[in-house]
Legacy VTK file of the C-alpha trace (Angstrom):
# vtk DataFile Version 3.0
C-alpha trace
ASCII
DATASET POLYDATA
POINTS 309 float
2.530 16.722 15.252
-1.556 17.550 15.987
-2.589 16.767 20.056
-5.874 15.033 19.761
-8.267 13.717 22.931
-8.357 9.572 24.037
-11.010 8.370 21.398
-13.355 6.171 23.645
-12.854 2.641 22.304
-16.115 0.155 22.479
-15.525 -2.946 24.215
-14.801 -5.869 22.391
-16.447 -7.516 20.819
-16.468 -11.479 22.303
-14.745 -13.907 20.453
-15.810 -17.558 19.515
-11.897 -19.274 19.614
-12.071 -21.895 17.187
-10.318 -24.837 17.166
-6.738 -24.846 15.785
-7.280 -26.361 12.111
-5.400 -28.635 10.216
-4.131 -29.151 6.831
-5.823 -26.875 3.670
-7.641 -24.733 6.334
-4.416 -23.581 8.275
-2.718 -23.374 4.757
-4.843 -20.696 3.849
-5.362 -18.976 7.198
-1.610 -18.368 6.694
-1.408 -17.031 2.841
-4.544 -14.375 4.080
-2.222 -13.093 6.816
-0.084 -12.094 4.112
-2.823 -10.200 2.547
-1.680 -11.865 -1.098
-3.658 -8.935 -2.798
-1.683 -6.048 -1.553
1.402 -8.190 -2.550
0.568 -8.334 -5.783
-0.026 -4.297 -6.773
3.272 -3.932 -4.382
4.772 -6.730 -6.767
3.804 -4.594 -10.217
5.172 -1.362 -8.421
8.199 -2.543 -7.694
8.304 -5.005 -11.516
7.590 -1.777 -13.372
10.477 0.102 -12.089
12.438 -2.349 -12.104
11.822 -2.889 -16.090
11.901 0.876 -16.866
14.939 1.350 -14.556
17.226 -1.582 -16.031
19.131 -0.087 -19.429
19.639 -3.805 -20.897
17.456 -4.247 -24.213
15.050 -7.061 -24.397
17.035 -10.422 -25.612
19.710 -9.522 -22.143
16.970 -8.533 -19.788
17.954 -9.638 -16.230
14.947 -11.776 -15.672
16.348 -14.018 -12.393
17.215 -10.252 -11.265
13.994 -9.103 -11.436
12.189 -12.535 -10.102
14.169 -12.616 -7.780
14.180 -8.844 -6.443
9.844 -9.955 -6.563
10.732 -12.616 -4.244
12.730 -10.310 -1.445
10.157 -8.018 -1.547
7.100 -9.601 -1.358
8.312 -11.910 1.087
8.934 -8.390 3.340
5.312 -7.176 2.691
4.062 -10.722 3.355
6.061 -10.510 7.054
4.357 -6.875 7.648
1.396 -8.033 6.395
1.538 -10.651 9.425
3.267 -8.395 12.526
0.691 -5.053 10.946
-2.375 -8.326 12.158
-0.776 -9.783 15.179
-0.099 -6.540 16.337
-3.837 -4.914 15.648
-5.672 -8.274 16.906
-7.682 -6.779 19.292
-8.562 -3.708 17.143
-9.284 -5.394 13.984
-11.649 -8.051 16.145
-13.455 -4.385 16.186
-14.271 -4.365 13.008
-17.171 -6.366 11.021
-14.573 -5.839 7.722
-11.455 -7.699 9.859
-12.527 -9.499 12.662
-12.852 -12.851 10.602
-8.850 -12.097 10.108
-7.209 -15.329 10.858
-5.891 -13.940 14.515
-7.989 -11.102 15.091
-11.127 -14.538 14.656
-8.352 -16.863 17.121
-8.007 -19.283 14.718
-4.466 -18.757 14.044
-2.782 -17.560 17.900
-0.706 -13.855 17.554
2.708 -15.427 18.830
2.628 -17.141 15.824
1.799 -14.931 13.672
4.484 -12.752 15.813
7.087 -15.729 14.640
5.492 -16.083 11.139
5.320 -12.557 10.471
9.407 -11.868 11.808
10.886 -15.392 9.989
9.384 -13.676 6.735
10.555 -10.396 6.849
13.961 -11.444 8.339
14.004 -14.286 4.902
12.884 -11.397 2.261
16.182 -8.790 3.664
18.718 -11.801 3.507
17.279 -12.369 0.241
17.331 -9.234 -1.544
20.794 -8.444 0.495
22.058 -11.463 -1.872
19.662 -11.241 -5.145
19.361 -7.044 -5.545
22.170 -5.191 -3.417
22.157 -3.919 -0.139
20.670 -0.484 -0.874
16.995 -2.806 -2.310
17.108 -4.384 1.344
17.794 -1.297 3.461
14.882 0.418 1.302
12.685 -2.613 1.870
13.416 -2.366 5.956
12.367 0.705 5.785
9.340 0.563 4.623
8.783 -2.600 7.489
9.636 -0.707 10.368
8.063 2.534 9.495
4.615 0.551 8.547
4.874 -0.918 11.704
6.139 1.525 14.739
5.231 4.468 13.060
2.319 3.890 10.756
0.554 1.327 12.840
0.312 3.179 15.655
-0.255 6.268 14.068
-3.945 5.600 13.421
-4.803 5.428 16.437
-3.446 9.033 17.568
-4.433 11.862 14.263
-5.775 11.439 10.738
-2.781 12.601 9.309
-1.540 8.602 9.328
-2.566 8.335 6.092
0.538 10.909 4.861
3.061 9.455 7.014
1.494 5.491 6.165
1.813 6.823 2.325
6.270 7.797 3.057
6.569 3.820 3.319
4.275 3.183 0.854
5.202 4.200 -1.795
8.597 2.908 -1.453
8.700 -0.287 -3.897
8.918 1.400 -7.104
12.809 2.180 -5.342
13.377 -1.246 -4.591
12.769 -2.721 -8.178
14.803 0.741 -8.911
17.347 0.494 -6.866
17.627 -3.810 -7.654
18.063 -2.644 -11.458
20.245 -0.226 -11.411
21.660 0.172 -7.958
21.163 3.518 -7.134
18.029 5.912 -6.951
17.664 8.936 -9.334
15.028 11.358 -10.534
13.085 8.986 -12.364
13.031 6.820 -9.524
11.621 9.801 -7.818
9.111 10.268 -10.167
7.994 6.272 -9.667
7.904 7.246 -5.911
5.732 10.548 -6.270
3.600 8.750 -8.497
2.720 6.259 -5.532
2.734 8.561 -2.832
0.645 10.855 -4.341
-2.095 7.828 -5.290
-2.135 6.557 -1.932
-4.073 9.047 -1.245
-7.468 9.205 -2.873
-7.209 5.442 -2.949
-7.651 4.712 0.834
-10.314 8.037 1.762
-12.534 5.617 -0.759
-11.628 2.639 2.188
-11.830 5.359 4.606
-14.839 6.169 4.042
-16.765 3.272 2.907
-15.534 1.398 6.783
-16.232 4.857 8.400
-17.857 3.047 10.904
-16.094 0.218 11.543
-12.930 2.080 12.440
-14.644 4.674 14.735
-15.658 1.700 16.664
-12.388 0.235 16.380
-10.717 3.411 17.941
-9.063 4.593 14.156
-9.100 8.246 14.117
-8.199 7.886 10.366
-10.696 10.296 9.920
-11.704 13.684 12.094
-14.429 13.686 14.154
-17.224 15.791 14.033
-17.991 18.652 10.638
-14.499 18.502 9.843
-15.179 15.267 7.899
-16.127 15.551 5.184
-13.813 18.296 4.213
-11.188 16.329 5.637
-11.861 13.923 3.160
-12.434 16.119 0.391
-9.012 18.002 0.314
-7.254 14.284 0.608
-9.121 13.229 -1.680
-8.656 15.789 -4.572
-5.423 18.392 -3.776
-3.627 14.903 -4.088
-5.394 14.007 -7.327
-4.620 17.705 -8.798
-0.854 17.238 -7.943
-0.749 13.765 -9.344
-1.957 14.466 -12.930
1.331 16.530 -13.578
3.168 14.457 -12.244
2.511 11.917 -13.683
3.081 13.613 -17.032
6.954 14.111 -16.225
8.186 11.170 -18.229
7.093 12.491 -21.104
7.506 15.922 -20.797
11.455 14.865 -19.798
11.737 13.003 -22.719
12.401 9.607 -21.035
8.699 8.228 -22.921
7.009 8.642 -25.859
4.053 11.110 -26.343
1.948 8.405 -26.291
2.653 8.180 -22.770
1.520 11.002 -22.393
-1.732 10.958 -23.946
-2.099 7.748 -22.162
-1.232 9.180 -18.977
-3.395 12.256 -19.393
-6.417 10.604 -19.843
-6.027 7.786 -17.202
-5.297 10.843 -14.470
-8.413 12.221 -15.934
-10.765 9.862 -15.468
-9.593 9.437 -12.198
-9.651 13.216 -11.283
-12.849 12.368 -12.172
-14.041 9.378 -9.936
-12.272 11.470 -7.131
-14.587 15.260 -7.697
-17.862 12.653 -7.691
-16.481 10.884 -4.314
-16.306 14.428 -3.104
-19.336 15.873 -3.605
-21.528 13.256 -2.776
-19.695 11.453 -0.550
-21.682 7.971 -0.970
-20.434 4.583 -0.161
-21.100 3.663 -4.002
-18.946 6.952 -4.797
-16.508 5.599 -2.272
-16.223 2.868 -4.080
-16.145 3.557 -7.975
-12.844 6.226 -6.743
-11.765 2.894 -5.555
-11.823 0.628 -7.851
-10.958 3.312 -10.131
-7.581 4.190 -8.232
-6.858 -0.154 -8.330
-7.113 0.155 -11.974
-5.241 3.540 -12.475
-1.729 2.686 -11.002
-1.239 -0.857 -12.821
-2.308 0.617 -16.291
-0.146 3.596 -16.326
3.109 1.601 -15.303
2.663 -0.576 -17.783
1.858 1.965 -19.788
5.481 3.449 -18.967
6.620 0.489 -19.563
5.636 -0.020 -22.633
6.403 3.640 -23.961
10.037 4.483 -22.037
LINES 1 310
309 0 1 2 3 4 5 6 7 8 9 10 11 12 13 14 15 16 17 18 19 20 21 22 23 24 25 26 27 28 29 30 31 32 33 34 35 36 37 38 39 40 41 42 43 44 45 46 47 48 49 50 51 52 53 54 55 56 57 58 59 60 61 62 63 64 65 66 67 68 69 70 71 72 73 74 75 76 77 78 79 80 81 82 83 84 85 86 87 88 89 90 91 92 93 94 95 96 97 98 99 100 101 102 103 104 105 106 107 108 109 110 111 112 113 114 115 116 117 118 119 120 121 122 123 124 125 126 127 128 129 130 131 132 133 134 135 136 137 138 139 140 141 142 143 144 145 146 147 148 149 150 151 152 153 154 155 156 157 158 159 160 161 162 163 164 165 166 167 168 169 170 171 172 173 174 175 176 177 178 179 180 181 182 183 184 185 186 187 188 189 190 191 192 193 194 195 196 197 198 199 200 201 202 203 204 205 206 207 208 209 210 211 212 213 214 215 216 217 218 219 220 221 222 223 224 225 226 227 228 229 230 231 232 233 234 235 236 237 238 239 240 241 242 243 244 245 246 247 248 249 250 251 252 253 254 255 256 257 258 259 260 261 262 263 264 265 266 267 268 269 270 271 272 273 274 275 276 277 278 279 280 281 282 283 284 285 286 287 288 289 290 291 292 293 294 295 296 297 298 299 300 301 302 303 304 305 306 307 308
């Protein structure tokens, strides 16, 4: 572990505590702390891995098991998001991007978010055991615990937090595969490697766009000083270079058709182009375009893999 000096944290901005809301506003806030936009991508990668890993032909495809796996996985992910916002509420309050989140803004009490997140997480883990198997549930539990107790605190300690967070962040495909087959094999780990590497350029774009916000809150997602630009460039380009050949493995191994290989190559080259532009310019617009490219790349690649498997 790299030893780092404590980062001075700016005093929290005084918050205007609002009165508890009622009706649809309360439901909207509880919905917001589950981070549905993140859950959508988690659901896509989980479902894609389940579909790729299911040996059954289309008429016998286990749709009910797929839906149950998605439900359990999303429940755990939603619980993790709520727990994370309860834990990090004081830091979220210092960031313009997150200051209006329900817990940070005081619309949901931290203990209520903690209870809500715990209930969702436990319900999701129990549901996965019953509907998808013990292995899928254990993988979800590992993701939950490592996200909360490794990645979350390390964001305030070292820029290596991205690599730490990428480990649990790439587990959803393993959950889907485990639910489909009850075990993990080489193909599952290829999907894991794709998502693992994809997270670096994705998060570097976010970290650069909101670097001042992260600094204000005391997060060390990027190093300070002159090494910041070099670190960001390496954390963007090296994973992208590794992602390109890894994404071609399903075609090279015969698990997917050459049509997939051509599509994966074109997608990877396009993704790399946006990464190179960001590394050269290191501007907000370039980071934003890289972020959009990353959001488009992963689901399109997985859908292409499903269609050609």
